N, C-alpha and C positions, 0 to 999 in steps of 0.2 A: 285485515290488512294493516300493516304498520309502515311507517316511513323507512326508506332505505338509509336514513340517517342513523338508525340503530344498527349495531353490528349483527351479523348473521346468528351468532350464538344467542343473543338476547331475543331476537325475533323468533327463533326456534323454541325458546322457553315460553314466550307468550303463546305461541301456537299450541304447544303441549298442554299448558294450563287450560286454555280455552276449550280444547278438544276433550280434556278430562272432565271439565265442568259440564260440558254438553252431554257427555256420556253418563254422568252421575245425576245431573239435575235437569236434563232435558225432558221432552214429552215421554220418551220411553226409558227414562233414566233408571239407574240401579239403586239410587238412594231411597231409603225407606221413609225418610222424614220430609216428603214433599209438602206436608202441611206447614212446615217451618220455613222452607225456602224452595222457590221454583225459579229457575233461571229465566224462563221465557214467558211467565205469566205474572202480571202485576195487579190485575183487577182484584183477586182475592185478598190482596194486601192494601187495598184502598187507593190504588193508583192506576196509571195507564202508561205503558211504554217506559217504565222506570229505568230499566237497564238496556233493554233491546225492544224492538218493535214487537207488539203482541202477535204479529204474524210469524215471527221466527219460531222454528220448531227444532232446529239443530244447527251445529256448526259443521263445516266440512273442510277438510284439508284441500286447498285450491290446487295443490300439486296433483290431485287425483281427478280433477275435473277437466274434461276436454283434453286429455293427454298432457296436462300441465301447460297448455298454451295460453290460458287465461290467468297468468300468475302475477298480475300487477293491477293496481287500481285502474289504470288507463285501459287495459283490455277488458275489465269488467264493466267499466262505464262506457265503453265504446268510443273512447277518445283517440 
């Protein structure tokens, strides 16, 4: 999620980039060089939770979750 202070075009570019990275470098990623870079695992590289929580396994487009009804930080956090 990102701030609504960013325009929609930029938010969509962020989303596309992150979804592509998840597809390539996630747990079931298509990248063949996961020994060089893993998006969701930091331990093999001497750290923990460097970019994202070690529990993260993929990104998902929030517009596809719960019919798009949880499309803001506030609906995810339950505020």
